[in-house]
N, C-alpha and C positions, 0 to 999 in steps of 0.2 A: 403660862405657854398660851402663843397668840390663834386665834382660827385655824388661820394657816397653817400652821404647825397641825394641830386636830387635823385639820383634812387632809394631810399630808399622811396620819398617821392610819388613819381609815383605809386611805387609799393601799396605799403599803399589803395592812391586811387581809383588802378584798384580794390583792393581786398573789398572797402568799397561798390564801385558803384558795386560790383558784386553782393552782397549780402543783396543791397539794392533792388537792380530787380527781388531777388529770396524774398523775407519775407518781401520785406513794397510796397503799393497800389501805384498804379500810381494815379493823379494828379487823383481825379473828375472834369470830363469837363463839366461845364457848360456854357461855354459860344456858342452859333452856330456855328458860325463861328468857334471857335476853332473844334468843331468835325467836319466840312466840309473840315477842313484845314488836315487833320488826312482823307478821307473819298475819291474815286474815284467819279468823274463826278454821273457817271452811279448811282453808289448807292446812293448821294444828291440826285437825280432826285426822284428813286424810294421811298426812305425815306420819301420827301415831298406827293407823291402821296398816299402814306399809311396814312399820317393823315390827309387827306383831305378827308374828308366824303363825301362830293359831289361824287371825282371820285370815290371811294369805290360803291354808289350806282349807277351811270352812268355804271362801268362796270359790274356790279352784273345784272344790266339791260337789258346790249346791250348781258350777258353772254345768261338769260335766252330767250329773244330772238333770241339766235345765236341756241342755242338746241332746240329751239319749231324747226324753219325751217330747222335744217339739220339733227338732230337726227333725231324726228316727220316724217320726209317724208320717214326715214327707216323702220319706224315703223307702218306707215297707208301710206300705197302706193294709188297713183290716178289713176280713172279710168277717162282722161280729157274728153272721149265722155257720160260716161253717164249721164243717165237726168232721173228722174223719175216727172212725172208733178203732176203726183194725191199725193203728198209729199209736194208742193210748200208751200213757206211762214208757217214754221210750228214754233212755238216758240220755245228759249232754253226748252231742258227738256230731263230727261232719263229716265222719270217711266210710259212709254209705258205699260210696263210687268207689272208694280205693281197692281197686283189685291186685294181686302180688303182678310185680312188673315180670316174673320169671312162667306166667301163664302164656306170652308172647312164640317163647322157647316150643310149646306144646303145641298139639293138636287139643283143640278144645270140642267136645261133640256136645256139650249144655249147657247152661248159665238159666238155675237156678234163682227165685229172688225172696224173701221171706220181709218180714216190713223192714228190718233194720240191717240186713245181712245177704250178700248172695252166695251160691257155691258152683263150682266148676265143678264140671268130668271131663278127664280127659279120656286118650285114647288107649291110655297103660291101664286104666280100672281107678287111678287114684282121685282122688277128691280135694277139695280147695277152696277151704273159707275165709271169705272176709267180709268188715263191716264192724259193730255191735253187737250186743247182746242182746236180744229183745225182752228176756224174763228175768227177773228174780229168780234163784237158788231157793224153789217150795220140794221141802221133802217129801218124797214118795209122785209127785206129781210133776217133776222138772228135773230135766238135767240142759249141760247146756249148750247148747251149738256146735260149741266149737269145740267141745270133752267129743270129738269125735272115736265112738265105739270100738276096742281094739279089734274084735270082730269084721268090723267094716274096714280098719287100713288094711287087715290082711287080704277082704276080698277081691275078685276083679268085676268092680261094680258095672254094670251097663245100663242104668238109666238112675236118676236120682229127679224127683220132687221135693219142692215146698209147703208144706201147708201154712197159714200166716204166723205161725210160731214153733213149726216140728218141722221133723225132714223127717222123709222115707225113702231108701233106697232100693233097689236090685241088683241081685248080683248074678252072675254068667248060669249059678248051677238053679236061677229059680228062688234062691232064697233071700226073706225081704228081710230088711230091718230099718228102726226110726228110734231118734229122738230129740227132744227138745220137751217142751209143753206138751205133756201130756193128758190132762184132766180128764177125758174122756179115751182114754188107752188106744188115743187114735194115729200110736206107732207100732202099735204088734196087734199082728191078725187074732181076732177072738177065737177060742176052743171052740165056739157056737160056729164060725163062721168060718172056719176047717174042716169040722164036719160037715156042711150043706158042701163042701167044696170038693168032697170025700164021696157026697150021697149022689152028683152031680156028673161026676166022673170024671173035674178038673185037674189037667193034671200038673199044667204048666201057667204060671201068671205070664202073660204078654203083655199086659201094660198097669203101668201102677199112675194113679191120681191121686187129690189132695183139694180139701178144701179149708175155710177156716179153722175150723175142728171138727173134720172128717178125712174119712183116708176110703182107698177104692181099689181093687183090683179085679183087671179083666182075665179072663182064664181063657188058654186055648180052646176052648166048646163056645166061646161065644155067650160066655154067663159072667154079670156083673156083681160084684160084691162089697157091698157098703157098711160102715160101721162107723162110730165116732159120737157126737152129739146127739141128746133123744130128737132136736128138733129138724137133725140133719136126715136122722134116718124118719123122720114120719114125711119129712116133704120128698127122699128120694127114695120111693117104694119104686124100685124096678117095673114095670108092666111084665105079665105072666108072657104076653107074646113076643115082649121082644126078646127075654132072655134066650138065648142059644143060637139070636141071631148079630148080636155087640159086634161092632170090629174097631168103634171109636168113641170117644165122647167128649163134651165141651163141658164144663160147667160154670154157672154165676151164681151171686150169693143164695136166692131160694130153690134155683129150675137147676134143670141138666138137659142137653141134648142129649140124644144118641142117635150115631151112622149105624144102620144095618147093615148087614149085608147083600144084599138088592138095590144099593144107594140109595133107598131114602132115609128121612130122619125122622124122630119120633120124639117128642116134647115129655119131660115129667116133669113134677116138682110141682111146687104152688101154683094154684089154676090163675084164670083172671089176671095175673100180670101180661103186660104186653111180652114179653120173653116166651109165654107158653102161648098165649095164643094171638100172636102175629104171623108163625111163621105162614113163609111164602107155600101155597096151596099146590105146588107141583112137586116139592120139594117132597111132599107125601107122597103121591101117585103115582110115584114109579115115572116122571113124565120126563127127569135128567136123573143124571145118575151125580149124586156127591161123594166127591173123594175128599175133602177136606174140613173141618170145623176150629174156628175158633171162637172165644168165647171172654166179653168181658163178666163184669158182678151183672150186668141187664141186658146183656146186647147179644150178636151173633153173626157172625158173616159165615153163611159155604160157598166152598167153591165147587163147581163142575167140571167133569172129564172133561169139555170144553172151554175151560177157563175163564167162563162166566161167575159174574158175585153174587150173590144177594144178601142182605145185611134184611135184622129187623130189631125190634125189639123196645127199650125206654129212650122217649126224647130229650133226658138227661146226657148231658154236653153234650148233646145235636150227632149223640153216635148209633140213630132210628137209620140217619143216612149218609152215604158220601159226601164228600167237601167238595163243595161248591169248584166244576172245571176237572176234577176228577176224571181222566181215562184209564178203563179198567183194562190194559191191554201191558202183555209183555213183564207180568208179574211175576216175580223171580221167590218173593217169602209172603206171607201173610204173618203178622204175630200179634197178640194183645196183653195189655196191663189189666188191675183190674179196673182201672176208669178212662181206656184207652184205645183203639187200634192202631198200628202202623204196617205199611206197606209198603214197601221195597220194589223198584222197577229197575231192570238189564240197566237201565244207564247209570245205576248207582241213587237217584233218584227218592229219597227218605219221606212219604205222607203218612205225617202223625197229627190224630185231630181226634182230639176229646176233653177230659179237664185240666189245667193249667194252674193248679192251685199251687203244686208242688214241683212247676218247671217242668214238665212234662214232656211240652212243646218246643221247651227250648234245646235243640238241635245243635252241637259244640257244631263249633265255626271249621266249615274247609272237611266238613266229615261226608260230604255229597261224592267228592274228587276222589276217596279213600277205596274206591273198591267194594263198597261193603256188596254183599251178596246173603245177608239172614241179618236179623236182631230177635237176640233172645230176649224175649220182654216176660216180667214179673211182677206183681201187684205197682211200685211206682219207681223199679230200677228197669233199664234199659241200657240192651251192648250190641253196640254194634262190630259185628265181622268180618273180614274179607275171605281172600278166597285159599288162604293159609291160614286161618283159622287163630289169626291174629285180632285182636283186641281195637279196633281201630276208634272209638270211641265212646263214652257212657253219660249217660245225661238222665237227670230224672230228678228224683229228694236225694240229695247229699248228706241228708242228718235234721237234729235240729242243736244252736248252739247253748241251749239252754234245757235242752229235753223236751217231750210235750208231757200234757194234761192227758186229765182222765176221757178226756174228748176228744184225744188227738191233735190240738191246736196248740201250733207252736209259740213256748214258753216268750220267749224270745221277743215276737212281735207284740203280744198280748201286756210282754215289762214296757215297751215303751208306751203303749197307745195310753194302759193301766196308768202309768207315770204322767201321762198328760193330766187323764181324770181328774187324779188324786191332787196334785198339785194346782190344777184349777179349780179345784171346788176349796183348797185352802185360800188363796189369793183373794175370790170373789168373798168368801167368808168372813176373812179379815178384811176386807173394802169396809164392808157391812156393817161391820162392829166394830169400827173404829170410828165410822161417818155419826155411829148414835154415839157414838162415848166423846166426841167432842164436842159435838153438839150439844147436850146434857152436861160433858166435865163444866165445858166454860159455861155455861148459864148457869148453872146451880151456886160456882165458884164465886162467877161476879156479880150474881143480884144478892146472895144469904139471905136467910129470911126465912117467908113461910113454902118462898119459893126453891128457896136447896131443901129446906129441911121434907118438901112433898115430895120431890127428886130424890133424891137419898132412900126415902121411904117403898119406894118404887121400887130402886136398885135393889133393898133389901129382900124386895117380892122375890125378884127376879133373881136372886141367891140364894133364896131358899127352895127354890126349886130342884129339886132332885134328876140332873142332869140327865142323866145314862135312861133310865128311864120312862123320865116324862118321852125322849126322840121314841124311843124304839114305842112306846106308850100309840103315838100320832101315826110312825109307822104303819103299824101294825092295824090302827081306826083307816089312814087309807085305803090299804093294801095293793090290789091291780087297777084302782079306780087310774092312777098316772100312768105315764107312759116314760120309757126311761128319760128322755129328756126331761120334761114335768120334775120327773122324779129327784137328776139331779140338779136342780133350780131349787127343789123341794131341801135338797140337806142345807147346799151352798145358807140358804136364807134362815135359814132351822138353826144351824152353828151360828151364823151372824148376829141372831137378833138376840141369842139366848148367852153371848157372850161378850158383852159389852161392858158389865159394870167392874171391871179391877181395872181398865182403862181410864173409864168417869172418873172413879175415884181420885185417880193418881193424875189428872189434869184439876180435877180441881181440891187436891190438897194444892197444887201449884201454884193456883187462880188467889188462894185468900191468903197466898202472898203476897205473888207481885200485885196485886190489883190496891194494895197500898202504897207502894212505890211512886216515888215524884215524876216518872214518864207518865201513869198513868191519871195522875194527879194534872196535871198539866194540860194533858191531851182530852179529859172533860173541862178544863177550865177556857182550852179553846175554841167549846162548843163541839168538840167530836161526839157523833152521833155515838149513845153503845156499841150496837155492832160493829164500826168501825175500829171502838176501841178494842173490844174483846178481837177480832179476826186477826186486823192489821198491823197493832198494837203488843197485847198480850199473850197470843198463839205463839209467833217465831220465837218467844221466849219459853216456853214449853215445849218445844217442838221435836228437842232431840228427847224428849220423856215417849212422846208419841212412839218416836221411829224408834223406840232403843224395845217399846213394847210390841209393837206392828213386826218385830221381826223376830221374837221370842213368843208371841201368838203367834204364826202362821203354822214353825212348825207343829203346834198345840193343833192347831186345824187336822192336818196333815193326818198326826198321828186319829185325836178322834172322827177323822172323814174312815180312815183304814179299821178303826176299832167297833163303829159301825156296821162297815159293810163284811170283816173278817163275823161280826154276831147276825149277818144278813138282813141288817136293816136299813143299812145305804145304799151305794150302789148295787145295784142284783143283775146278774147273769143275762142275756152273753155280753153284759158292756165291761171292758174291766177294769177292775182298780188295783190296788197293787195291796188294795183294804181283802177285796171279795178273792184274790189269787190265793190267797193266806187261808183261803176258809177250807180245806182241805187237812190244813195241817191239825182236825179236831178228829182227824180219824191215826187211829194207831198203827195198820200197815201201812200207811202213807210217810209215817213217822218212820217208822222201821225199814223200808225197800225204795221209797221216792224222794228219795232227800230233797233235789231238784224244783218237785212245787209247791219246798215252803222256804229251804233256808234260801234259795235266793231272789226273791221276791218281799223277804225280811232281811236281805242286805242292805238292797234300793231303797226300803223303807228306813231304815235306819239310817244310812247312810245321809239320805236327805235331813231328816230331823235333825242331826247330830252335824252336817256343814249348817243350818241358819241358825241352830241354838249356840253356836262358836259362833259366828257372825255372831249375831248380836250379842251376845260376852263382848265383842270384842267391838262393838259399835259404842256400850254402855262406860266403856273405862274410854276410849277413846274420845266421849261426848263429858267426863266426868273431869272437871277443873283440877280437884284432888289426888287424882288417880296417879300422879309423881309424887306425894306424898306415901304414898301408900307402901 
């Protein structure tokens, strides 16, 4: 065959090949090995992960935890020092303000609120309760708020007052009833009080009052009778000169202000408080005639017959003075919650000031155009009504999504910020451990000999250290010398420094194999420095083992931090972490009755650790070239 014929044949084959590439589809790849042969290793690993359902579930679950902790902390800020003991151990709920719609077809006489419930009295003498039970049922001490006694349902009620977790009512015949949490017998008038009422010739109860753990009745002859907790009975000793002259009372946390029949006021309770000591002189010397009193837990507002207002008490939350720019005219109602004052004016303007941690200052939109004439305020729930006694707005504490803890703090918010702490501790600890392990593992495996022997004996020493006892001992020695931030760093460093040995041994073992391969010998022959060979040539070949180990170690570090905090040697209160939120599970009472305080944090902790382990296992399978053969 001539040279020209060969050239023509080659040219024809080239054109034929070109047309096949343009118009004929490539061979369908049916073999996974063929598929992997034309893809990069990273792409192969990625596709294996995508095909692994457990990896997708684990990654999704971890991202939910991550977003919950880090994005959630931006949306829901945390005040670490805030506590509200009155709201302790409330169950998960968001219905504190969900009043029955049928109330707007009735004439509401009064609404009183406890820590997690409210109760309305209508003009037909009936009671209507909504919200959430605030107490667990304890035999002999507690009846449930929603279980209104039959005798109360049959009576015509004329007044209702709510303590922190109990209710007392008065019917049209002067009968007194009570139910709810009654550890101090505050739901019934004691026999000695009844005898005293008979001695003082008190024939009729005209007013009832209640506090956190006490109750009181005011007789028609001006005598006040109080009973309940030992602390309340010691604080509220009614002055002898006031008995027989009392027409109204307003109570705070440890003090009470009495309105006497001559229009003067008299403080009683704990001396030395601003509530007791800062009463305006003109209110006590008869210069003005006081007609109305309202009180928060530490402050009082009094109004005289001329409509003038007087305010005094603690400076906390700015309740010792009126808001800036306030003009005290055309006022039609004054009310007080536990830490807030509310004033309603003729034009519908509502002025609220005081604490705001439970959204007490967030008025419903458009409420000032709804013809509000009165606000029923109690604890942290506020209800505005119009002239027709319809509820036109409710605001304040709606409840807690995940319940509250022993200090009345929102578990949902603390879970968010506790997750950020626990997840961050795990990340920093694993970075420290990985850094140490990579350095020691590379040096030990690459150089071998006495260097390898020395480093592995050091690793043996670290392995021999009893981890938990050592950490607990160090934490005990340090005690309170470190603040919370320093303690957080200490836990991170300690976890990292004591946990590097398994990964270091794994890297060393792989380097003992890799250092004898041809590409390493070639790099040495080319004169590449030993550091460059270790970090640029050998480390990438063992990096898959590092990634898998880091992922699995991360879950272990999160659990270890939680274990230390649970035992009281890690992150301490008031800074939250998932571990110290579980500390309450050490109490039998909490396990039996307050499940939300330990089950919910445990779910988040287990979900985080499980999701990370699922991703780690998936990575290990995806990076193992022999995984398809098994």
